HTML snippet that shows the backbone in 3Dmol.js (N, CA, C, O; Angstrom):
<script src="https://3Dmol.org/build/3Dmol-min.js"></script>
<div id="view" style="width:600px;height:400px;position:relative"></div>
<script>
const pdb = `
ATOM      1  N   UNK A   1      -8.598  -8.766 -10.460  1.00  0.00           N
ATOM      2  CA  UNK A   1      -8.317  -7.604  -9.012  1.00  0.00           C
ATOM      3  C   UNK A   1      -6.899  -7.393  -8.339  1.00  0.00           C
ATOM      4  O   UNK A   1      -6.142  -8.305  -8.007  1.00  0.00           O
ATOM      5  N   UNK A   2      -6.669  -6.035  -8.193  1.00  0.00           N
ATOM      6  CA  UNK A   2      -5.718  -5.389  -7.574  1.00  0.00           C
ATOM      7  C   UNK A   2      -5.143  -5.614  -6.038  1.00  0.00           C
ATOM      8  O   UNK A   2      -5.845  -6.266  -5.267  1.00  0.00           O
ATOM      9  N   UNK A   3      -4.277  -5.251  -5.727  1.00  0.00           N
ATOM     10  CA  UNK A   3      -3.927  -5.605  -4.428  1.00  0.00           C
ATOM     11  C   UNK A   3      -2.840  -5.099  -4.447  1.00  0.00           C
ATOM     12  O   UNK A   3      -1.994  -5.251  -5.329  1.00  0.00           O
ATOM     13  N   UNK A   4      -2.719  -4.198  -3.109  1.00  0.00           N
ATOM     14  CA  UNK A   4      -1.841  -3.605  -2.235  1.00  0.00           C
ATOM     15  C   UNK A   4      -0.731  -4.317  -1.317  1.00  0.00           C
ATOM     16  O   UNK A   4      -0.930  -4.375  -0.104  1.00  0.00           O
ATOM     17  N   UNK A   5       0.588  -4.932  -1.954  1.00  0.00           N
ATOM     18  CA  UNK A   5       0.789  -5.936  -0.713  1.00  0.00           C
ATOM     19  C   UNK A   5       2.562  -5.567  -1.222  1.00  0.00           C
ATOM     20  O   UNK A   5       3.004  -4.901  -2.158  1.00  0.00           O
ATOM     21  N   UNK A   6       3.283  -6.394  -0.053  1.00  0.00           N
ATOM     22  CA  UNK A   6       4.856  -5.765  -0.346  1.00  0.00           C
ATOM     23  C   UNK A   6       5.521  -7.172  -1.053  1.00  0.00           C
ATOM     24  O   UNK A   6       5.346  -8.391  -1.026  1.00  0.00           O
ATOM     25  N   UNK A   7       6.323  -6.253  -1.645  1.00  0.00           N
ATOM     26  CA  UNK A   7       7.660  -7.021  -2.636  1.00  0.00           C
ATOM     27  C   UNK A   7       8.940  -6.692  -1.763  1.00  0.00           C
ATOM     28  O   UNK A   7       9.322  -5.584  -1.387  1.00  0.00           O
ATOM     29  N   UNK A   8       9.512  -7.951  -1.534  1.00  0.00           N
ATOM     30  CA  UNK A   8      10.597  -7.959  -0.733  1.00  0.00           C
ATOM     31  C   UNK A   8      12.205  -7.469  -1.580  1.00  0.00           C
ATOM     32  O   UNK A   8      12.607  -8.082  -2.569  1.00  0.00           O
ATOM     33  N   UNK A   9      12.743  -6.626  -1.146  1.00  0.00           N
ATOM     34  CA  UNK A   9      13.555  -6.326  -1.388  1.00  0.00           C
ATOM     35  C   UNK A   9      15.094  -6.129  -1.233  1.00  0.00           C
ATOM     36  O   UNK A   9      15.271  -6.892  -0.284  1.00  0.00           O
ATOM     37  N   UNK A  10      16.373  -5.606  -1.530  1.00  0.00           N
ATOM     38  CA  UNK A  10      17.374  -5.538  -0.097  1.00  0.00           C
ATOM     39  C   UNK A  10      18.343  -6.834  -0.406  1.00  0.00           C
ATOM     40  O   UNK A  10      18.505  -7.418  -1.478  1.00  0.00           O
ATOM     41  N   UNK A  11      18.885  -7.072   0.775  1.00  0.00           N
ATOM     42  CA  UNK A  11      19.694  -8.502   0.571  1.00  0.00           C
ATOM     43  C   UNK A  11      19.391  -8.944   1.280  1.00  0.00           C
ATOM     44  O   UNK A  11      18.319  -8.623   1.794  1.00  0.00           O
ATOM     45  N   UNK A  12      20.366 -10.255   1.892  1.00  0.00           N
ATOM     46  CA  UNK A  12      20.153 -11.379   3.306  1.00  0.00           C
ATOM     47  C   UNK A  12      20.225 -10.792   4.046  1.00  0.00           C
ATOM     48  O   UNK A  12      21.046  -9.879   4.137  1.00  0.00           O
ATOM     49  N   UNK A  13      19.222 -11.151   5.026  1.00  0.00           N
ATOM     50  CA  UNK A  13      18.796 -10.597   6.501  1.00  0.00           C
ATOM     51  C   UNK A  13      18.657  -9.152   6.533  1.00  0.00           C
ATOM     52  O   UNK A  13      18.600  -8.615   7.639  1.00  0.00           O
ATOM     53  N   UNK A  14      18.580  -8.301   5.273  1.00  0.00           N
ATOM     54  CA  UNK A  14      18.370  -6.964   5.550  1.00  0.00           C
ATOM     55  C   UNK A  14      17.526  -6.689   4.451  1.00  0.00           C
ATOM     56  O   UNK A  14      17.830  -6.241   3.346  1.00  0.00           O
ATOM     57  N   UNK A  15      16.251  -7.068   4.976  1.00  0.00           N
ATOM     58  CA  UNK A  15      14.913  -7.171   4.026  1.00  0.00           C
ATOM     59  C   UNK A  15      14.286  -5.726   4.421  1.00  0.00           C
ATOM     60  O   UNK A  15      14.074  -5.255   5.538  1.00  0.00           O
ATOM     61  N   UNK A  16      14.029  -5.110   2.961  1.00  0.00           N
ATOM     62  CA  UNK A  16      13.423  -3.484   2.625  1.00  0.00           C
ATOM     63  C   UNK A  16      12.223  -4.011   1.681  1.00  0.00           C
ATOM     64  O   UNK A  16      12.347  -4.378   0.513  1.00  0.00           O
ATOM     65  N   UNK A  17      11.119  -3.970   2.387  1.00  0.00           N
ATOM     66  CA  UNK A  17       9.832  -3.908   1.126  1.00  0.00           C
ATOM     67  C   UNK A  17       9.247  -2.860   0.608  1.00  0.00           C
ATOM     68  O   UNK A  17       8.848  -1.942   1.324  1.00  0.00           O
ATOM     69  N   UNK A  18       9.102  -2.859  -0.886  1.00  0.00           N
ATOM     70  CA  UNK A  18       8.293  -1.816  -1.244  1.00  0.00           C
ATOM     71  C   UNK A  18       6.777  -2.197  -1.350  1.00  0.00           C
ATOM     72  O   UNK A  18       6.463  -3.333  -1.704  1.00  0.00           O
ATOM     73  N   UNK A  19       5.886  -1.300  -1.061  1.00  0.00           N
ATOM     74  CA  UNK A  19       4.725  -1.537  -1.569  1.00  0.00           C
ATOM     75  C   UNK A  19       4.033  -1.242  -2.713  1.00  0.00           C
ATOM     76  O   UNK A  19       4.087  -0.076  -3.106  1.00  0.00           O
ATOM     77  N   UNK A  20       3.390  -2.049  -3.339  1.00  0.00           N
ATOM     78  CA  UNK A  20       3.408  -1.733  -4.796  1.00  0.00           C
ATOM     79  C   UNK A  20       1.661  -2.542  -4.840  1.00  0.00           C
ATOM     80  O   UNK A  20       1.099  -3.240  -3.996  1.00  0.00           O
ATOM     81  N   UNK A  21       1.250  -2.111  -6.072  1.00  0.00           N
ATOM     82  CA  UNK A  21      -0.090  -2.738  -6.293  1.00  0.00           C
ATOM     83  C   UNK A  21       0.270  -3.260  -7.646  1.00  0.00           C
ATOM     84  O   UNK A  21       0.968  -2.812  -8.556  1.00  0.00           O
ATOM     85  N   UNK A  22      -0.635  -4.671  -7.443  1.00  0.00           N
ATOM     86  CA  UNK A  22      -0.405  -5.473  -8.370  1.00  0.00           C
ATOM     87  C   UNK A  22      -1.478  -6.215  -8.366  1.00  0.00           C
ATOM     88  O   UNK A  22      -2.403  -6.164  -7.555  1.00  0.00           O
ATOM     89  N   UNK A  23      -1.284  -7.361  -9.867  1.00  0.00           N
ATOM     90  CA  UNK A  23      -2.311  -8.362 -10.354  1.00  0.00           C
ATOM     91  C   UNK A  23      -2.111  -9.170  -8.927  1.00  0.00           C
ATOM     92  O   UNK A  23      -1.131  -9.433  -8.230  1.00  0.00           O
ATOM     93  N   UNK A  24      -3.890  -9.502  -8.816  1.00  0.00           N
ATOM     94  CA  UNK A  24      -3.585 -10.636  -7.379  1.00  0.00           C
ATOM     95  C   UNK A  24      -2.887 -12.619  -7.881  1.00  0.00           C
ATOM     96  O   UNK A  24      -2.529 -13.569  -7.185  1.00  0.00           O
ATOM     97  N   UNK A  25      -2.977 -12.452  -9.029  1.00  0.00           N
ATOM     98  CA  UNK A  25      -2.382 -13.743 -10.067  1.00  0.00           C
ATOM     99  C   UNK A  25      -0.657 -13.578  -9.619  1.00  0.00           C
ATOM    100  O   UNK A  25       0.042 -14.491  -9.180  1.00  0.00           O
ATOM    101  N   UNK A  26      -0.204 -12.086  -9.882  1.00  0.00           N
ATOM    102  CA  UNK A  26       1.701 -12.047  -9.932  1.00  0.00           C
ATOM    103  C   UNK A  26       1.980 -12.499  -8.421  1.00  0.00           C
ATOM    104  O   UNK A  26       1.405 -12.207  -7.372  1.00  0.00           O
ATOM    105  N   UNK A  27       3.516 -13.650  -8.814  1.00  0.00           N
ATOM    106  CA  UNK A  27       4.249 -13.826  -7.557  1.00  0.00           C
ATOM    107  C   UNK A  27       4.579 -12.898  -7.073  1.00  0.00           C
ATOM    108  O   UNK A  27       4.198 -11.808  -7.499  1.00  0.00           O
ATOM    109  N   UNK A  28       5.446 -13.020  -5.959  1.00  0.00           N
ATOM    110  CA  UNK A  28       5.353 -11.772  -4.834  1.00  0.00           C
ATOM    111  C   UNK A  28       6.201 -10.596  -5.465  1.00  0.00           C
ATOM    112  O   UNK A  28       6.005  -9.382  -5.418  1.00  0.00           O
ATOM    113  N   UNK A  29       7.360 -11.444  -6.163  1.00  0.00           N
ATOM    114  CA  UNK A  29       8.327 -10.794  -6.679  1.00  0.00           C
ATOM    115  C   UNK A  29       7.901  -9.857  -8.854  1.00  0.00           C
ATOM    116  O   UNK A  29       8.607  -9.288  -9.687  1.00  0.00           O
ATOM    117  N   UNK A  30       6.799 -10.153  -8.794  1.00  0.00           N
ATOM    118  CA  UNK A  30       6.427 -10.176  -9.919  1.00  0.00           C
ATOM    119  C   UNK A  30       6.363  -8.626 -10.571  1.00  0.00           C
ATOM    120  O   UNK A  30       6.956  -7.681 -10.051  1.00  0.00           O
ATOM    121  N   UNK A  31       5.725  -8.536 -11.528  1.00  0.00           N
ATOM    122  CA  UNK A  31       5.859  -6.987 -12.102  1.00  0.00           C
ATOM    123  C   UNK A  31       4.490  -6.422 -11.561  1.00  0.00           C
ATOM    124  O   UNK A  31       3.362  -6.877 -11.753  1.00  0.00           O
ATOM    125  N   UNK A  32       4.950  -5.097 -10.690  1.00  0.00           N
ATOM    126  CA  UNK A  32       3.934  -4.287 -10.431  1.00  0.00           C
ATOM    127  C   UNK A  32       3.414  -3.241 -11.088  1.00  0.00           C
ATOM    128  O   UNK A  32       4.135  -2.382 -11.596  1.00  0.00           O
ATOM    129  N   UNK A  33       1.826  -3.207 -11.152  1.00  0.00           N
ATOM    130  CA  UNK A  33       1.387  -1.928 -11.964  1.00  0.00           C
ATOM    131  C   UNK A  33       2.059  -0.487 -11.586  1.00  0.00           C
ATOM    132  O   UNK A  33       2.615   0.219 -12.428  1.00  0.00           O
ATOM    133  N   UNK A  34       1.905  -0.074  -9.905  1.00  0.00           N
ATOM    134  CA  UNK A  34       2.394   0.932  -9.627  1.00  0.00           C
ATOM    135  C   UNK A  34       3.463   0.640  -8.115  1.00  0.00           C
ATOM    136  O   UNK A  34       3.156  -0.153  -7.225  1.00  0.00           O
ATOM    137  N   UNK A  35       4.469   1.313  -8.125  1.00  0.00           N
ATOM    138  CA  UNK A  35       4.986   1.484  -7.025  1.00  0.00           C
ATOM    139  C   UNK A  35       4.073   2.503  -5.719  1.00  0.00           C
ATOM    140  O   UNK A  35       3.862   3.712  -5.810  1.00  0.00           O
ATOM    141  N   UNK A  36       3.823   1.966  -5.029  1.00  0.00           N
ATOM    142  CA  UNK A  36       3.328   3.146  -4.092  1.00  0.00           C
ATOM    143  C   UNK A  36       4.002   3.386  -2.669  1.00  0.00           C
ATOM    144  O   UNK A  36       3.428   4.097  -1.845  1.00  0.00           O
ATOM    145  N   UNK A  37       5.062   2.867  -2.427  1.00  0.00           N
ATOM    146  CA  UNK A  37       5.920   3.157  -1.082  1.00  0.00           C
ATOM    147  C   UNK A  37       7.038   2.299  -0.775  1.00  0.00           C
ATOM    148  O   UNK A  37       7.555   1.462  -1.515  1.00  0.00           O
ATOM    149  N   UNK A  38       7.320   2.582   0.306  1.00  0.00           N
ATOM    150  CA  UNK A  38       8.215   1.405   0.781  1.00  0.00           C
ATOM    151  C   UNK A  38       8.242   1.435   2.253  1.00  0.00           C
ATOM    152  O   UNK A  38       8.064   2.453   2.922  1.00  0.00           O
ATOM    153  N   UNK A  39       8.491   0.185   2.746  1.00  0.00           N
ATOM    154  CA  UNK A  39       8.530  -0.112   3.978  1.00  0.00           C
ATOM    155  C   UNK A  39       9.906  -0.881   4.994  1.00  0.00           C
ATOM    156  O   UNK A  39      10.056  -2.070   5.278  1.00  0.00           O
ATOM    157  N   UNK A  40      10.695   0.216   5.336  1.00  0.00           N
ATOM    158  CA  UNK A  40      11.977  -0.675   6.250  1.00  0.00           C
ATOM    159  C   UNK A  40      12.030  -0.727   7.501  1.00  0.00           C
ATOM    160  O   UNK A  40      12.312   0.194   8.268  1.00  0.00           O
ATOM    161  N   UNK A  41      11.550  -2.645   7.944  1.00  0.00           N
ATOM    162  CA  UNK A  41      11.027  -2.508   9.055  1.00  0.00           C
ATOM    163  C   UNK A  41      12.645  -2.902  10.213  1.00  0.00           C
ATOM    164  O   UNK A  41      12.650  -3.058  11.434  1.00  0.00           O
ATOM    165  N   UNK A  42      13.589  -2.947   9.438  1.00  0.00           N
ATOM    166  CA  UNK A  42      14.764  -2.637  10.470  1.00  0.00           C
ATOM    167  C   UNK A  42      15.139  -0.851  11.047  1.00  0.00           C
ATOM    168  O   UNK A  42      15.444  -0.319  12.115  1.00  0.00           O
ATOM    169  N   UNK A  43      14.897  -0.411   9.632  1.00  0.00           N
ATOM    170  CA  UNK A  43      14.811   1.165  10.603  1.00  0.00           C
ATOM    171  C   UNK A  43      13.475   1.868  11.013  1.00  0.00           C
ATOM    172  O   UNK A  43      13.475   3.054  11.343  1.00  0.00           O
ATOM    173  N   UNK A  44      12.458   1.194  10.987  1.00  0.00           N
ATOM    174  CA  UNK A  44      11.384   1.326  11.165  1.00  0.00           C
ATOM    175  C   UNK A  44      10.994   2.926  10.593  1.00  0.00           C
ATOM    176  O   UNK A  44      10.718   3.911  11.278  1.00  0.00           O
ATOM    177  N   UNK A  45      11.100   2.778   8.659  1.00  0.00           N
ATOM    178  CA  UNK A  45      11.006   3.892   7.752  1.00  0.00           C
ATOM    179  C   UNK A  45       9.871   3.451   7.083  1.00  0.00           C
ATOM    180  O   UNK A  45       9.762   2.284   6.706  1.00  0.00           O
ATOM    181  N   UNK A  46       8.853   4.457   6.873  1.00  0.00           N
ATOM    182  CA  UNK A  46       7.999   4.313   6.120  1.00  0.00           C
ATOM    183  C   UNK A  46       7.721   5.465   5.333  1.00  0.00           C
ATOM    184  O   UNK A  46       7.687   6.580   5.856  1.00  0.00           O
ATOM    185  N   UNK A  47       7.495   5.266   3.973  1.00  0.00           N
ATOM    186  CA  UNK A  47       6.951   5.992   2.940  1.00  0.00           C
ATOM    187  C   UNK A  47       5.959   5.881   1.985  1.00  0.00           C
ATOM    188  O   UNK A  47       6.059   5.103   1.036  1.00  0.00           O
ATOM    189  N   UNK A  48       4.988   6.621   2.171  1.00  0.00           N
ATOM    190  CA  UNK A  48       3.809   6.487   1.633  1.00  0.00           C
ATOM    191  C   UNK A  48       3.424   7.365   0.177  1.00  0.00           C
ATOM    192  O   UNK A  48       3.867   8.510   0.097  1.00  0.00           O
ATOM    193  N   UNK A  49       2.695   6.880  -0.827  1.00  0.00           N
ATOM    194  CA  UNK A  49       2.577   8.046  -1.459  1.00  0.00           C
ATOM    195  C   UNK A  49       1.479   7.685  -1.326  1.00  0.00           C
ATOM    196  O   UNK A  49       1.165   6.614  -1.847  1.00  0.00           O
ATOM    197  N   UNK A  50       0.224   8.659  -0.372  1.00  0.00           N
ATOM    198  CA  UNK A  50      -1.289   8.742  -0.175  1.00  0.00           C
ATOM    199  C   UNK A  50      -2.376   9.145  -1.165  1.00  0.00           C
ATOM    200  O   UNK A  50      -3.597   9.018  -1.077  1.00  0.00           O
ATOM    201  N   UNK A  51      -1.775   9.558  -1.933  1.00  0.00           N
ATOM    202  CA  UNK A  51      -2.524   9.768  -3.141  1.00  0.00           C
ATOM    203  C   UNK A  51      -3.034   9.036  -4.165  1.00  0.00           C
ATOM    204  O   UNK A  51      -4.129   9.078  -4.725  1.00  0.00           O
ATOM    205  N   UNK A  52      -1.458   7.927  -4.424  1.00  0.00           N
ATOM    206  CA  UNK A  52      -1.820   6.993  -5.442  1.00  0.00           C
ATOM    207  C   UNK A  52      -2.882   5.747  -4.466  1.00  0.00           C
ATOM    208  O   UNK A  52      -3.874   5.139  -4.867  1.00  0.00           O
ATOM    209  N   UNK A  53      -2.417   5.710  -3.520  1.00  0.00           N
ATOM    210  CA  UNK A  53      -2.773   4.269  -2.516  1.00  0.00           C
ATOM    211  C   UNK A  53      -4.365   5.153  -2.516  1.00  0.00           C
ATOM    212  O   UNK A  53      -5.041   4.255  -3.020  1.00  0.00           O
ATOM    213  N   UNK A  54      -5.063   5.960  -2.349  1.00  0.00           N
ATOM    214  CA  UNK A  54      -6.041   6.606  -1.823  1.00  0.00           C
ATOM    215  C   UNK A  54      -6.566   6.209  -3.426  1.00  0.00           C
ATOM    216  O   UNK A  54      -7.608   5.554  -3.394  1.00  0.00           O
ATOM    217  N   UNK A  55      -6.108   6.447  -4.655  1.00  0.00           N
ATOM    218  CA  UNK A  55      -6.548   6.433  -5.846  1.00  0.00           C
ATOM    219  C   UNK A  55      -6.721   4.728  -6.297  1.00  0.00           C
ATOM    220  O   UNK A  55      -7.490   4.507  -7.232  1.00  0.00           O
ATOM    221  N   UNK A  56      -6.168   3.794  -5.784  1.00  0.00           N
ATOM    222  CA  UNK A  56      -6.154   2.263  -5.941  1.00  0.00           C
ATOM    223  C   UNK A  56      -7.399   2.122  -5.271  1.00  0.00           C
ATOM    224  O   UNK A  56      -8.430   1.830  -5.876  1.00  0.00           O
ATOM    225  N   UNK A  57      -7.328   2.388  -3.613  1.00  0.00           N
ATOM    226  CA  UNK A  57      -8.442   2.042  -2.877  1.00  0.00           C
ATOM    227  C   UNK A  57      -9.925   2.454  -3.541  1.00  0.00           C
ATOM    228  O   UNK A  57     -10.893   1.695  -3.578  1.00  0.00           O
ATOM    229  N   UNK A  58      -9.894   3.623  -3.982  1.00  0.00           N
ATOM    230  CA  UNK A  58     -11.093   3.814  -4.174  1.00  0.00           C
ATOM    231  C   UNK A  58     -11.654   3.160  -5.567  1.00  0.00           C
ATOM    232  O   UNK A  58     -12.862   3.009  -5.753  1.00  0.00           O
ATOM    233  N   UNK A  59     -10.469   2.715  -6.712  1.00  0.00           N
ATOM    234  CA  UNK A  59     -11.122   1.913  -7.520  1.00  0.00           C
ATOM    235  C   UNK A  59     -11.218   0.109  -7.185  1.00  0.00           C
ATOM    236  O   UNK A  59     -11.496  -0.692  -8.078  1.00  0.00           O
ATOM    237  N   UNK A  60     -10.933  -0.300  -5.755  1.00  0.00           N
ATOM    238  CA  UNK A  60     -11.114  -1.166  -5.471  1.00  0.00           C
ATOM    239  C   UNK A  60     -10.104  -1.913  -5.128  1.00  0.00           C
ATOM    240  O   UNK A  60     -10.686  -2.818  -4.530  1.00  0.00           O
ATOM    241  N   UNK A  61      -9.350  -2.081  -5.104  1.00  0.00           N
ATOM    242  CA  UNK A  61      -7.891  -2.574  -4.576  1.00  0.00           C
ATOM    243  C   UNK A  61      -7.916  -2.821  -3.185  1.00  0.00           C
ATOM    244  O   UNK A  61      -8.077  -2.003  -2.279  1.00  0.00           O
ATOM    245  N   UNK A  62      -7.714  -4.202  -3.109  1.00  0.00           N
ATOM    246  CA  UNK A  62      -7.668  -4.647  -1.600  1.00  0.00           C
ATOM    247  C   UNK A  62      -6.383  -4.551  -0.763  1.00  0.00           C
ATOM    248  O   UNK A  62      -5.719  -5.571  -0.945  1.00  0.00           O
ATOM    249  N   UNK A  63      -5.840  -3.771   0.014  1.00  0.00           N
ATOM    250  CA  UNK A  63      -4.523  -4.160   1.060  1.00  0.00           C
ATOM    251  C   UNK A  63      -4.731  -5.692   1.367  1.00  0.00           C
ATOM    252  O   UNK A  63      -5.805  -6.270   1.203  1.00  0.00           O
ATOM    253  N   UNK A  64      -3.327  -6.409   1.931  1.00  0.00           N
ATOM    254  CA  UNK A  64      -3.364  -6.666   2.388  1.00  0.00           C
ATOM    255  C   UNK A  64      -3.059  -6.654   4.001  1.00  0.00           C
ATOM    256  O   UNK A  64      -3.176  -5.529   4.488  1.00  0.00           O
ATOM    257  N   UNK A  65      -2.703  -7.658   4.892  1.00  0.00           N
ATOM    258  CA  UNK A  65      -2.950  -7.401   6.311  1.00  0.00           C
ATOM    259  C   UNK A  65      -1.719  -6.367   6.714  1.00  0.00           C
ATOM    260  O   UNK A  65      -2.007  -5.185   6.901  1.00  0.00           O
ATOM    261  N   UNK A  66      -0.832  -6.653   6.800  1.00  0.00           N
ATOM    262  CA  UNK A  66       0.128  -6.144   6.769  1.00  0.00           C
ATOM    263  C   UNK A  66       0.356  -4.494   6.088  1.00  0.00           C
ATOM    264  O   UNK A  66       1.108  -3.662   6.596  1.00  0.00           O
ATOM    265  N   UNK A  67      -0.246  -4.329   5.182  1.00  0.00           N
ATOM    266  CA  UNK A  67      -0.009  -2.830   4.378  1.00  0.00           C
ATOM    267  C   UNK A  67      -1.470  -2.009   4.886  1.00  0.00           C
ATOM    268  O   UNK A  67      -1.526  -0.796   5.090  1.00  0.00           O
ATOM    269  N   UNK A  68      -2.373  -2.766   5.002  1.00  0.00           N
ATOM    270  CA  UNK A  68      -3.520  -2.245   5.811  1.00  0.00           C
ATOM    271  C   UNK A  68      -3.117  -1.728   7.202  1.00  0.00           C
ATOM    272  O   UNK A  68      -3.462  -0.585   7.502  1.00  0.00           O
ATOM    273  N   UNK A  69      -2.374  -2.513   8.130  1.00  0.00           N
ATOM    274  CA  UNK A  69      -1.464  -1.655   9.071  1.00  0.00           C
ATOM    275  C   UNK A  69      -0.805  -0.598   9.384  1.00  0.00           C
ATOM    276  O   UNK A  69      -0.985   0.303  10.203  1.00  0.00           O
ATOM    277  N   UNK A  70       0.571  -1.006   8.044  1.00  0.00           N
ATOM    278  CA  UNK A  70       0.947   0.379   7.892  1.00  0.00           C
ATOM    279  C   UNK A  70       0.484   2.003   7.284  1.00  0.00           C
ATOM    280  O   UNK A  70       0.917   3.141   7.463  1.00  0.00           O
ATOM    281  N   UNK A  71      -0.695   1.358   6.438  1.00  0.00           N
ATOM    282  CA  UNK A  71      -1.756   2.194   5.682  1.00  0.00           C
ATOM    283  C   UNK A  71      -1.974   2.946   7.277  1.00  0.00           C
ATOM    284  O   UNK A  71      -1.460   4.000   7.654  1.00  0.00           O
ATOM    285  N   UNK A  72      -2.965   1.977   8.104  1.00  0.00           N
ATOM    286  CA  UNK A  72      -3.657   2.502   9.142  1.00  0.00           C
ATOM    287  C   UNK A  72      -2.632   3.527  10.194  1.00  0.00           C
ATOM    288  O   UNK A  72      -3.168   4.587  10.517  1.00  0.00           O
ATOM    289  N   UNK A  73      -1.582   3.343  10.597  1.00  0.00           N
ATOM    290  CA  UNK A  73      -0.849   3.626  11.469  1.00  0.00           C
ATOM    291  C   UNK A  73      -0.081   5.024  10.226  1.00  0.00           C
ATOM    292  O   UNK A  73       0.769   5.796  10.670  1.00  0.00           O
ATOM    293  N   UNK A  74      -0.373   5.086   9.306  1.00  0.00           N
ATOM    294  CA  UNK A  74      -0.026   6.495   8.418  1.00  0.00           C
ATOM    295  C   UNK A  74      -1.271   7.540   8.085  1.00  0.00           C
ATOM    296  O   UNK A  74      -1.095   8.619   7.519  1.00  0.00           O
ATOM    297  N   UNK A  75      -2.411   7.098   8.478  1.00  0.00           N
ATOM    298  CA  UNK A  75      -3.600   7.631   8.282  1.00  0.00           C
ATOM    299  C   UNK A  75      -4.580   7.774   7.593  1.00  0.00           C
ATOM    300  O   UNK A  75      -5.699   8.230   7.826  1.00  0.00           O
ATOM    301  N   UNK A  76      -3.852   7.134   6.241  1.00  0.00           N
ATOM    302  CA  UNK A  76      -4.216   7.002   4.919  1.00  0.00           C
ATOM    303  C   UNK A  76      -5.700   7.010   4.927  1.00  0.00           C
ATOM    304  O   UNK A  76      -6.205   8.010   4.418  1.00  0.00           O
ATOM    305  N   UNK A  77      -6.784   5.799   5.558  1.00  0.00           N
ATOM    306  CA  UNK A  77      -8.238   5.871   5.598  1.00  0.00           C
ATOM    307  C   UNK A  77      -8.892   7.062   6.543  1.00  0.00           C
ATOM    308  O   UNK A  77     -10.044   7.464   6.704  1.00  0.00           O
ATOM    309  N   UNK A  78      -7.849   7.362   6.985  1.00  0.00           N
ATOM    310  CA  UNK A  78      -8.650   9.148   7.761  1.00  0.00           C
ATOM    311  C   UNK A  78      -8.907  10.119   6.691  1.00  0.00           C
ATOM    312  O   UNK A  78      -9.716  11.046   6.739  1.00  0.00           O
ATOM    313  N   UNK A  79      -8.021   9.761   5.584  1.00  0.00           N
ATOM    314  CA  UNK A  79      -8.000  10.441   4.298  1.00  0.00           C
ATOM    315  C   UNK A  79      -9.066  10.056   3.179  1.00  0.00           C
ATOM    316  O   UNK A  79      -9.661  10.756   2.359  1.00  0.00           O
ATOM    317  N   UNK A  80      -9.098   8.420   3.498  1.00  0.00           N
ATOM    318  CA  UNK A  80     -10.104   7.865   2.295  1.00  0.00           C
ATOM    319  C   UNK A  80     -11.487   8.459   2.970  1.00  0.00           C
ATOM    320  O   UNK A  80     -12.375   8.806   2.192  1.00  0.00           O
ATOM    321  N   UNK A  81     -11.680   8.575   4.248  1.00  0.00           N
ATOM    322  CA  UNK A  81     -13.163   8.364   4.926  1.00  0.00           C
ATOM    323  C   UNK A  81     -13.620  10.240   4.431  1.00  0.00           C
ATOM    324  O   UNK A  81     -14.739  10.617   4.082  1.00  0.00           O
ATOM    325  N   UNK A  82     -12.606  10.941   4.535  1.00  0.00           N
ATOM    326  CA  UNK A  82     -12.805  12.107   4.885  1.00  0.00           C
ATOM    327  C   UNK A  82     -13.185  12.667   3.210  1.00  0.00           C
ATOM    328  O   UNK A  82     -13.757  13.712   2.900  1.00  0.00           O
ATOM    329  N   UNK A  83     -12.846  11.977   2.629  1.00  0.00           N
ATOM    330  CA  UNK A  83     -13.183  12.323   0.872  1.00  0.00           C
ATOM    331  C   UNK A  83     -14.616  11.799   0.730  1.00  0.00           C
ATOM    332  O   UNK A  83     -15.290  12.254  -0.193  1.00  0.00           O
ATOM    333  N   UNK A  84     -15.021  11.101   1.360  1.00  0.00           N
ATOM    334  CA  UNK A  84     -16.296  10.410   0.890  1.00  0.00           C
ATOM    335  C   UNK A  84     -17.549  10.835   1.801  1.00  0.00           C
ATOM    336  O   UNK A  84     -18.466  10.064   2.085  1.00  0.00           O
ATOM    337  N   UNK A  85     -17.461  12.123   2.201  1.00  0.00           N
ATOM    338  CA  UNK A  85     -18.632  12.759   2.998  1.00  0.00           C
ATOM    339  C   UNK A  85     -20.471  12.349   2.254  1.00  0.00           C
ATOM    340  O   UNK A  85     -20.679  11.851   1.147  1.00  0.00           O
ATOM    341  N   UNK A  86     -21.101  12.592   2.866  1.00  0.00           N
ATOM    342  CA  UNK A  86     -22.444  12.177   1.933  1.00  0.00           C
ATOM    343  C   UNK A  86     -22.722  13.396   1.949  1.00  0.00           C
ATOM    344  O   UNK A  86     -22.657  14.048   2.991  1.00  0.00           O
ATOM    345  N   UNK A  87     -23.085  13.920   0.778  1.00  0.00           N
ATOM    346  CA  UNK A  87     -23.884  14.909   0.770  1.00  0.00           C
ATOM    347  C   UNK A  87     -25.902  15.108   1.290  1.00  0.00           C
ATOM    348  O   UNK A  87     -26.968  14.524   1.098  1.00  0.00           O
ATOM    349  N   UNK A  88     -25.106  16.895   2.349  1.00  0.00           N
ATOM    350  CA  UNK A  88     -26.292  17.096   2.853  1.00  0.00           C
ATOM    351  C   UNK A  88     -27.235  17.947   2.299  1.00  0.00           C
ATOM    352  O   UNK A  88     -26.941  19.110   2.021  1.00  0.00           O
ATOM    353  N   UNK A  89     -28.753  17.313   2.038  1.00  0.00           N
ATOM    354  CA  UNK A  89     -29.741  18.540   0.912  1.00  0.00           C
ATOM    355  C   UNK A  89     -29.800  19.593   1.853  1.00  0.00           C
ATOM    356  O   UNK A  89     -30.367  20.647   1.565  1.00  0.00           O
TER     357      UNK A  89
END
`;
const viewer = $3Dmol.createViewer("view");
viewer.addModel(pdb, "pdb");
viewer.setStyle({}, {cartoon: {color: "spectrum"}});
viewer.zoomTo();
viewer.render();
</script>
């Protein structure tokens, strides 16, 4: 199973996190399938590649709690729901 989770980067006391799609069995700093964004909690900066995140979510990837909160603030899930409108006959 694939998860969207944070991967710690940066130096001591100045952590920056990459948001990655990674296999559940891999460790936190393990090899990622794809980098989908980054999060800097010190500067409150976030970059998300929304099209890639939506691709992984459609394929069944599960975001962790923190990644879910970051994505919700960025409005990623509104794009996910708008892509799956039921067809009207």
